[in-house]
C-alpha positions as CSV (number, residue, x, y, z in Angstrom):
1,X,0.0,-0.3,-0.1
2,X,2.7,2.3,1.2
3,X,5.4,1.7,-2.0
4,X,1.9,2.1,-4.2
5,X,0.7,5.7,-2.9
6,X,4.1,6.5,-3.2
7,X,5.7,5.3,-6.5
8,X,4.2,8.1,-8.4
9,X,5.4,11.5,-6.3
10,X,9.1,11.2,-7.7
11,X,10.0,11.1,-11.5
12,X,12.9,12.1,-13.7
13,X,13.9,14.7,-14.2
14,X,13.6,15.6,-17.6
15,X,17.1,16.1,-19.4
16,X,18.7,19.9,-19.0
17,X,21.7,21.7,-19.2
18,X,23.1,22.6,-15.7
19,X,22.2,25.9,-14.2
20,X,23.5,29.2,-14.9
21,X,27.6,29.4,-13.2
22,X,27.6,30.2,-9.4
23,X,28.1,33.3,-7.8
24,X,31.9,33.3,-6.8
25,X,33.7,35.6,-4.8
26,X,37.0,36.1,-3.1
27,X,36.8,35.8,1.0
28,X,37.9,39.0,2.4
29,X,39.5,37.6,5.5
30,X,41.7,34.6,4.5
31,X,41.8,35.4,0.5
32,X,40.2,32.1,-0.8
33,X,37.9,31.6,-3.6
34,X,33.9,30.8,-2.9
35,X,31.6,29.5,-4.7
36,X,28.1,29.8,-4.1
37,X,26.1,26.5,-4.9
38,X,22.7,27.1,-3.7
39,X,20.4,28.9,-1.6
40,X,17.4,27.6,-2.6
41,X,15.5,27.8,0.0
42,X,14.8,24.3,1.3
43,X,18.3,23.5,0.3
44,X,20.0,20.6,2.3
45,X,23.3,19.0,2.5
46,X,24.5,15.9,3.9
47,X,25.7,15.2,7.4
48,X,29.5,15.8,7.5
49,X,30.2,11.2,7.8
50,X,28.1,10.8,4.7
51,X,29.5,10.5,1.3
52,X,28.2,13.3,-1.6
53,X,30.2,12.1,-4.0
54,X,30.6,9.9,-6.6
55,X,33.2,6.4,-7.0
56,X,35.1,9.6,-10.3
57,X,34.9,12.6,-7.8
58,X,32.5,14.3,-10.4
59,X,29.0,15.4,-9.1
60,X,28.0,15.7,-5.4
61,X,24.7,15.5,-4.7
62,X,22.4,17.9,-2.4
63,X,18.4,18.1,-1.6
64,X,16.0,20.3,-2.6
65,X,11.9,20.2,-2.1
66,X,11.8,20.3,-5.8
67,X,14.0,17.2,-5.6
68,X,17.3,15.6,-5.5
69,X,20.1,17.6,-7.3
70,X,23.3,16.9,-8.7
71,X,26.7,19.7,-8.2
72,X,29.3,19.3,-10.9
73,X,32.6,19.5,-8.8
74,X,34.9,21.6,-11.8
75,X,32.1,23.8,-12.5
76,X,29.6,24.1,-9.5
77,X,26.5,23.8,-12.0
78,X,24.0,21.8,-10.3
79,X,21.2,20.2,-12.2
80,X,18.0,18.8,-11.2
81,X,18.2,14.3,-10.9
82,X,14.7,13.4,-9.5
83,X,12.0,15.9,-8.9
84,X,9.6,14.9,-6.5
85,X,9.7,15.4,-2.7
86,X,11.9,13.0,-0.8
87,X,11.7,12.1,2.4
88,X,15.4,12.3,3.2
89,X,18.7,12.1,0.9
90,X,21.3,9.2,2.6
91,X,24.5,9.4,0.7
92,X,25.8,8.4,-2.5
93,X,27.2,4.9,-4.1
94,X,30.7,4.3,-3.5
95,X,30.9,1.9,-6.7
96,X,28.0,3.2,-8.8
97,X,26.7,6.4,-9.6
98,X,23.3,6.6,-7.7
99,X,22.2,8.5,-4.7
100,X,19.9,6.3,-1.7
101,X,17.2,8.5,-0.5
102,X,13.7,7.1,1.3
103,X,9.7,8.2,1.2
104,X,7.7,8.2,3.4
105,X,3.7,8.5,3.3
106,X,2.7,11.8,4.2
107,X,0.6,11.2,7.2
108,X,2.8,9.2,8.5
109,X,5.2,10.4,11.9
110,X,8.8,10.2,11.4
111,X,10.2,7.3,12.7
112,X,7.6,5.1,10.8
113,X,7.8,2.7,7.9
114,X,8.9,3.7,4.6
115,X,10.5,2.8,1.2
116,X,14.1,2.6,0.2
117,X,15.0,3.1,-3.2
118,X,18.1,4.1,-5.1
119,X,18.3,6.9,-8.4
120,X,20.6,6.6,-11.8
121,X,22.5,10.2,-11.6
122,X,23.0,10.0,-14.8
123,X,19.9,8.3,-16.2
124,X,17.7,9.7,-13.9
125,X,16.3,6.6,-13.7
126,X,15.2,5.0,-9.8
127,X,14.6,1.6,-8.4
128,X,13.1,0.7,-5.3
129,X,15.2,-1.5,-2.6
130,X,13.1,-2.4,0.1
131,X,9.8,-1.5,2.2
132,X,11.3,-1.2,6.4
133,X,9.3,-0.8,9.2
134,X,10.9,2.5,10.6
135,X,13.9,4.3,12.2
136,X,16.6,5.6,9.7
137,X,18.5,4.2,7.1
138,X,22.0,5.7,7.7
139,X,25.0,3.6,5.8
140,X,26.2,1.8,3.1
141,X,29.1,-0.5,2.4
142,X,32.1,-0.5,0.7
143,X,31.2,-3.0,-1.8
144,X,27.7,-0.9,-2.1
145,X,25.9,-4.7,-0.8
146,X,24.1,-3.7,1.9
147,X,22.3,-0.6,3.8
148,X,22.9,-0.5,7.4
149,X,19.8,1.1,9.6
150,X,18.3,1.5,12.7
151,X,14.9,1.6,14.1
152,X,12.9,1.5,17.7
153,X,10.7,-2.2,17.5
154,X,9.2,-0.6,20.0
155,X,7.9,3.9,20.6
156,X,9.7,6.1,22.5
157,X,7.0,8.5,24.9
158,X,5.4,11.1,22.8
159,X,6.9,13.9,24.3
160,X,10.2,12.2,24.1
161,X,9.1,11.8,20.3
162,X,8.3,15.4,19.6
163,X,11.3,17.0,20.5
164,X,14.0,17.6,17.5
165,X,12.9,17.6,14.2
166,X,14.5,19.7,12.1
167,X,12.6,22.9,9.7
168,X,11.9,21.4,6.9
169,X,12.8,25.1,5.2
170,X,15.9,26.4,7.0
171,X,16.6,22.5,8.6
172,X,17.8,23.3,12.3
173,X,16.1,21.2,14.9
174,X,13.9,22.2,16.7
175,X,14.9,21.4,20.5
176,X,12.1,23.4,23.8
177,X,11.5,22.9,27.1
178,X,11.2,24.4,30.4
179,X,13.4,24.5,33.3
180,X,12.5,23.4,37.2
181,X,11.8,27.5,37.5
182,X,9.1,27.7,34.5
183,X,11.8,29.7,32.3
184,X,12.2,28.1,29.1
185,X,15.3,26.2,28.5
186,X,17.6,27.4,26.2
187,X,18.7,25.3,22.7
188,X,21.1,24.3,24.7
189,X,19.9,23.1,27.6
190,X,17.2,22.0,26.0
191,X,19.2,19.4,23.7
192,X,20.8,18.6,26.5
193,X,17.5,17.9,28.9
194,X,15.8,15.2,25.6
195,X,18.7,13.6,24.9
196,X,18.7,12.8,29.2
197,X,15.0,12.1,29.1
198,X,15.5,9.8,25.4
199,X,18.3,7.7,26.7
200,X,16.3,7.2,29.8
201,X,13.8,6.0,28.3
202,X,15.7,2.5,27.6
203,X,13.4,2.3,24.2
204,X,14.4,-1.7,22.6
205,X,15.4,-0.9,19.1
206,X,17.5,-2.9,16.6
207,X,20.0,-2.4,14.1
208,X,19.3,-4.5,10.9
209,X,20.9,-4.8,6.8
210,X,19.1,-4.6,4.2
211,X,20.2,-6.1,1.0
212,X,20.8,-3.6,-1.9
213,X,20.1,-6.7,-4.6
214,X,17.2,-8.2,-3.1
215,X,16.0,-5.8,-0.5
216,X,17.0,-8.2,2.1
217,X,16.6,-7.1,5.8
218,X,18.5,-8.8,8.4
219,X,18.7,-8.1,12.4
220,X,22.4,-7.3,12.8
221,X,22.0,-5.9,17.0
222,X,19.0,-5.9,19.5
223,X,19.5,-3.6,22.9
224,X,17.5,-0.9,25.1
225,X,20.2,1.5,24.3
226,X,19.9,4.2,22.1
227,X,21.4,3.1,18.6
228,X,22.9,6.0,16.1
229,X,25.4,7.3,13.9
230,X,26.4,3.7,11.9
231,X,28.8,4.0,9.8
232,X,30.1,1.6,7.7
233,X,34.2,1.2,7.0
234,X,34.9,2.4,3.4
235,X,37.9,-0.1,3.7
236,X,35.9,-3.1,5.0
237,X,31.9,-4.2,4.0
238,X,31.7,-5.9,6.9
239,X,32.6,-3.5,9.6
240,X,30.0,-0.9,11.4
241,X,30.9,1.3,13.5
242,X,27.4,2.9,16.0
243,X,27.2,4.9,18.5
244,X,25.6,4.4,21.9
245,X,23.8,8.2,21.7
246,X,22.6,10.3,25.3
247,X,24.3,12.8,26.4
248,X,28.3,12.1,26.4
249,X,29.3,12.4,29.9
250,X,27.0,9.4,30.9
251,X,27.4,7.3,28.1
252,X,30.3,4.9,26.2
253,X,29.3,6.0,23.0
254,X,32.0,4.4,20.5
255,X,31.3,0.8,19.7
256,X,32.0,-1.2,16.1
257,X,30.2,-4.7,15.6
258,X,30.2,-7.1,11.6
259,X,28.0,-7.2,9.9
260,X,26.4,-11.0,11.2
261,X,25.8,-9.3,15.7
262,X,29.9,-10.9,15.8
263,X,32.5,-8.8,16.8
264,X,30.9,-6.4,19.2
265,X,33.9,-3.9,20.7
266,X,33.5,-0.8,22.7
267,X,36.1,1.5,21.1
268,X,36.8,4.0,23.8
269,X,36.3,3.7,27.4
270,X,36.0,6.8,30.0
271,X,38.1,6.8,32.5
272,X,37.2,10.2,33.9
273,X,34.2,11.8,35.7
274,X,32.8,14.1,33.2
275,X,34.5,12.8,29.9
276,X,33.2,12.9,26.7
277,X,33.9,11.5,23.6
278,X,31.7,11.7,20.1
279,X,31.5,12.9,16.5
280,X,33.1,9.7,15.4
281,X,34.5,9.2,11.9
282,X,35.7,6.8,9.4
283,X,39.7,8.1,8.6
284,X,40.3,8.1,4.5
285,X,42.1,4.8,5.4
286,X,38.8,3.2,6.1
287,X,40.8,1.8,9.4
288,X,41.1,4.4,11.9
289,X,38.1,6.1,13.9
290,X,38.6,9.4,15.0
291,X,36.3,11.5,17.0
292,X,36.5,14.4,19.9
293,X,37.7,13.9,23.3
294,X,37.3,16.0,26.3
295,X,39.0,15.4,29.2
296,X,36.7,16.4,31.4
297,X,34.2,17.8,29.0
298,X,34.0,21.7,28.6
299,X,38.0,20.9,29.7
300,X,41.4,19.9,27.5
301,X,39.8,18.9,23.6
302,X,42.1,16.3,21.8
303,X,41.7,15.2,18.2
304,X,41.7,11.5,18.6
305,X,42.7,8.3,16.7
306,X,42.4,5.0,16.7
307,X,43.3,2.9,14.3
308,X,41.7,-0.9,14.3
309,X,44.6,-2.9,12.5
310,X,47.7,-1.7,14.4
311,X,46.1,-0.5,17.7
312,X,48.6,3.5,17.1
313,X,46.9,6.0,18.6
314,X,46.6,9.9,18.4
315,X,46.0,12.8,20.3
316,X,46.3,16.1,19.2
317,X,45.2,19.1,21.3
318,X,42.8,21.1,20.5
319,X,43.3,24.7,20.9
320,X,40.0,26.6,21.8
321,X,39.3,28.5,19.0
322,X,40.3,25.4,17.0
323,X,37.1,23.6,18.7
324,X,34.7,22.7,15.8
325,X,31.0,21.3,15.5
326,X,32.5,18.5,13.3
327,X,36.2,17.4,11.7
328,X,36.7,15.7,8.7
329,X,40.0,14.1,7.3
330,X,41.6,15.0,3.5
331,X,42.1,12.2,1.3
332,X,45.4,11.2,1.4
333,X,45.0,11.6,5.1
334,X,47.4,14.3,5.4
335,X,45.2,17.4,6.8
336,X,41.8,17.2,8.8
337,X,39.3,20.5,8.8
338,X,37.1,21.7,11.0
339,X,34.0,23.8,10.6
340,X,34.2,26.2,13.7
341,X,31.8,27.2,16.2
342,X,31.5,30.0,18.6
343,X,34.7,30.4,20.1
344,X,36.1,30.7,16.4
345,X,34.0,30.8,13.4
346,X,35.4,29.3,10.7
347,X,35.8,26.7,7.8
348,X,39.4,25.9,8.6
349,X,42.5,23.3,7.2
350,X,44.1,21.3,10.2
351,X,47.6,20.1,10.0
352,X,48.4,17.3,13.1
353,X,52.1,17.8,14.5
354,X,53.4,14.8,16.5
355,X,55.0,16.1,19.7
356,X,56.6,13.0,20.6
357,X,58.5,10.5,18.7
358,X,55.5,7.3,18.3
359,X,56.4,4.8,20.5
360,X,55.4,1.2,20.1
361,X,52.1,0.6,22.6
362,X,51.8,4.3,24.0
363,X,49.9,7.4,22.5
364,X,51.3,9.9,20.3
365,X,50.4,13.2,21.7
366,X,50.4,15.8,19.3
367,X,48.9,19.7,18.2
368,X,47.1,20.8,15.1
369,X,48.0,24.1,13.0
370,X,45.0,25.8,11.8
371,X,45.0,27.4,8.0
372,X,41.9,29.5,7.4
373,X,40.1,29.4,4.9
374,X,35.9,31.5,4.8
375,X,34.5,33.3,7.0
376,X,31.8,32.1,9.5
377,X,31.1,35.8,11.0
378,X,27.8,35.9,10.7
379,X,27.0,31.8,11.3
380,X,24.6,30.2,13.6
381,X,25.2,27.6,15.0
382,X,22.0,25.6,15.5
383,X,22.7,25.8,11.6
384,X,25.8,23.0,11.3
385,X,28.0,23.6,8.5
386,X,28.8,19.9,8.0
387,X,31.5,20.2,6.0
388,X,33.3,18.1,3.3
389,X,36.2,17.2,1.1
390,X,36.0,17.0,-2.5
391,X,37.9,13.8,-3.2
392,X,40.8,15.4,-5.7
393,X,40.8,17.4,-2.2
394,X,40.6,20.7,-3.9
395,X,37.6,22.3,-2.3
396,X,35.6,21.8,1.6
397,X,31.9,21.9,0.6
398,X,29.6,23.0,3.9
399,X,26.2,24.7,4.2
400,X,26.0,28.1,6.4
401,X,23.3,31.3,6.6
402,X,26.3,33.9,6.7
403,X,24.2,36.0,4.1
404,X,21.2,35.7,6.0
405,X,19.4,32.1,4.8
406,X,21.0,28.9,4.7
407,X,23.2,28.9,1.3
408,X,25.4,25.4,0.8
409,X,29.1,26.5,-0.2
410,X,32.0,25.3,-1.9
411,X,35.8,27.2,-0.7
412,X,39.1,26.5,-2.8
413,X,42.1,25.3,-0.7
414,X,45.6,26.9,-0.7
415,X,47.8,24.6,-3.3
């Protein structure tokens, strides 16, 4: 019934030339070239650890209310690939020139049943992969044979379920609440309260895999932990990273597991009260897990890496002005990027520098050298920039509201 109702909602776009050349200028502070890729109302770029690029690196996918669009990474001109309302744009295929997305009936609440599809970015032809019971598909494996997702087997309390939904125009999440004194909470405080309430609810959940070829769904792991942030290794097709969501100082967050449910492994164990580890992502080698580490929260901050194959570990101290909502690693593994925060509103390149000679079995400490590339002085960080290196390492793509409304930008990196 769901598939029948939705199959006519999304149609291949008529083949047409790309849009006019986008506006570009030099950042007045950094001197780097900035391109405004798209500022249509409701534009949406992918989360920082979801791949938006084709394997060849020539196209980047993103979403607007009219459907799925691609930007040519050589010219930054865009075109519509799939016309129609899409529930969620997921990621680009690591092997095929495809984008994956979901459709959900307008009468179905977020978290309810949906279907997952792929669309060929050259022809616009779409294919349904599977109907799924709920939650979200969050990752695709390295050989493009499996998807992975998680859903709540039993629904959370209604007041918890209603929080955190994203504004369809701005893409920003909405959190609200009142404190013990009856006064409205700030955005950050309301989000923290919601996360604590959701964790305490101990909602039964299941992680699952979906065969891209057949649509078959198989369970991977069941728990009353809050399962989230699923992300396959970009090099190992059966290795899946995920998190125990919640207030970071109350959970051992980062875990890996095999797609058959074996080898459940905790990646970081807290050793200090108030310690937090999060915003985990795979390094470009597909073997190293990187994450923010604060000891304790609000204290010394490190960009921390652990190579799962060799056991090597690195901790690069993050200065206050380098603090970022998200970090990412360049395709060649030589640099990181940061998207800044209220202490320093910049898109930056960060070069890791070791302070000590590596010693087997010990953590290698270091620091980060900063090259600022885009000024985000007017950014409201309720909209997260979610920066991505292009596959050739020549640009960082990000989303910002520095011109008064959300837009997708690219900044050319120093040679």
